[in-house]
N, C-alpha and C positions, 0 to 999 in steps of 0.2 A: 288749646281752649281750657279755660278753667273749669273745675268740676260744677260751679254755679251755672255757667253756660250749657255745659253737656247735660245736666240734669232738666234745665229748662227745655232744651231742643227735644229731649227724649220724651218727657211728659208731653209736650205740646204735639209732637208726632203721633201720639197714642190716644189723643182725645178729641172730640169735636172741635172745629176751629173757633167756635164761639166762646170757647174756655181759654184761649189763648193769653188774654190779658190777666185773667185770674189765676191761672197757673203760675205766670211770672210773678204776681203778687204773692202767692203763697211761698214760693221759693225765696224770694228777697225777704219776706217775713222770717223765714228760717235763718237766713244768714243773719238778719239784724237781731234775732234772739239767740245768737250764738250756737246754733243747732247744726251747722253744715258738718262739721267734724263727726257729730254723732250719726247723721242720717245719709250722708253721702254714699256710703258702701251699700246701704239698703236701697236706696233711690236709683242706683245705677245697676242693681242686680235685677234678674229676670222677674222676680216676684216683688214688686214694689208698691202694690196698691195699698196694703196695709200700712207702710210708712207715710205714704201720702194721706191716708185717712187721719192718721194721728196729727199731722201737720195742719190739715183742714180744721180738725176739732178744736185745736189751740187757737187757731187763727180766728175762728168764730166766736169763742169764748172771750177773747181780748178785745176784737174790733168791732163785734156786733152786740155783745152783752156787757163790755166793760169789766171783764175780770183781767187779771194780770198774770200772764204765763210766768213761771219761776225757773224750773229746771226740767230738762229732758231725761227720760229713762231713769227714774228714781228708784234705788233699790228698795224692796220690800224687806221688813226685818225677818220675815219667815222664808221666803223664796221667790224669785222672779223679780219683776220690776214694775212699777207704774209707769204708764207711757209718758206722762208729764206731771208736773205739780203746777197749781195756780192759786192766786189768792181770789177770794170770793168778795162780795161788796162789804162785808165785815172784816176784811183783811185776815181771814181765817185761812190758813194754808191747807189746800184740798188736793187729793191724789185722784188722777183721771186714767181710766181704762177705756180705749176705744175699740169697738168691734165693728166688722163689716158683715153682710150676708154671707152664710155658708151655702152656697148653691150646691155643693157636692155633699154636704153634711147629712141632711135630713131631707129625704124624699118620700112621697107617698104615692102609691099606686092605686087609683081608684078602681073598685070591683062593684059596680052597682051601689049598694048601700053600705058596704063594708069598705074599708081602707086598710092595706097592708103597708105597714112602714118599713122601709129598706134602707140600710146603710151601705155604702160603697163609693169608690172613687169616680164611677162613671155610670151614666144611664143613657142608653143609645135609643131609647123609644120615646115618642112624644107622649106617651100615656103617663109619664112621670113628671111631677111637678113639685117644687119646693113648698114647704108650709112655713110661712114666716113667723106665726105665733109660736110653733115649736122652736124655731131657730132663736127667738127672743127669749123663751124661756130657758133653753139650753145654754146660751151665753150668759145669762145672770148667774145661774147655778155654776158654771165653770169659772166664771171671773170671781165669784165670791170665795171660792176656795183658795184662792190665790192672793185675797186682799189681806192687809194688815187689820186687826180689829180695834185698834185704839186710834184710829185716825179717820177723818171724814173721806168717803171714797164716792167718786162720781163715775156713772157709767154711761157712755155715749154710743149710740147706734148710728153709724153710717148707712143711710138707706140704700145707697148704691155707689157706683164707682164712675159716675158721670157718662158712662156708655148706654145706660138703659133710660128710656124715656120716662117710664113710670115704675116705682117700686112699691109693692104691697105694704112694705114696712112704713113707707112713708105715710100711710093712711092713718089719720087720727083715730079712726074706729078700730083698726087693726091693733095699734098700739095699746089702746085702752082696753080691748078685749084680751090681750096677751098678759096683762097685769092684773086681770081680774079672776077672782076665784069665788065660788058659791053666789054668784051674782053681786059681789061686793067689790067696788071699784078699788084697784090697787092692792088687794088682799094678798096677791102673791108676794110683795115685798115685806109682808109681815114676817116671813121666814128669814129674811135678810136684813137684820137691823144695822149692820155695819155698811151697808149702801145708802149713803145719804139721799141720793137723787138719781134719776134716769133721764136721759134725753135722747130723743130720735132726731136726727138731722139729716135733711134731705136737700142737697145742692143741685139746683136745675137751672136751665136756661129758659126764660120766658120773655118772649116779644124783645130779643136781643139784649136782655138784661140777665145778670146772675142773681138768682133769688136763693135766700137761705131760709128755707121754711123749717121750723122745728115744733117739736111736741115736748114739754117738760112736764116730769112728776116728781115732786118731793116725796120722799118715803115719810108718811105719818108716824111710822114705827122705828125711824132711824135713831141710834144711840147718839149721833151728833148731827145737828141740823146744819145746812148750808144755805146761803142765799146767792144765787147767781143770776136771777131774773129780776 
C-alpha cells in the first residue's frame, strides 16, 4: 500500500464518517501540491493533528479564498519555519503559521468569583476547563517571536480537530474579544505589527455537507498589508 493510501485510511479511521470524502480530498491536494514527501512521516506518526491542520489551512486558502499555495515548511531567516507560503490576491508572497487549540496548555479552575490559572500536562477533574481567549493570546505571542519581521505573516487558528462538535474558538464573539484591549477592537494586534492578519477556521459537518466557517481580521497596524479575502 502506498503512503498516500496509508495516510487516507489512517485519517479516515480516526474521524467521523461524514469527513471521509473531505479527508481524501485534503490528502490528494497535498499530493498534487508536491507535499507528500514533506508530510508523510508526520501524518503517519502518532501525533498527526498539527500536520493535518496545516494541510487543511492551505487547502482552504487556495480552494475557498482563491490564494495560491507555494511551498511547504519554509525556513525563517531567524529560526524555525513557516508552515507554508502562499500568494495573496495581489500576488504578494505570504508566510503562514497554523495553530490548533492547546487543551493541555492553559486551564482555569473556578473558585467562586476567583479563578486560579494552572499549567500542567493533565487535569483529571471536571472542575477544570480551557480558556480559549487565553489560548489565542498565547499563540499570537509565541508565534510572533518566531516570525521574520520583514515579510508578511498570516496566523491561522484551527478551531478544532473535527472530533469536537463545537469549539468556543469558533465563536465570532470569542475571537473578537480575544483581540480586543481596553474596549478597542483588535487593539491586541497593535503589539504585533509583523502579523499582517489573523484568521480563525472552523471546519464542521452540517446537514451532510462540510462547511468551512471562518472569521478574518486584517491587522490595522501591520507593517505589510495582505489581501486574502
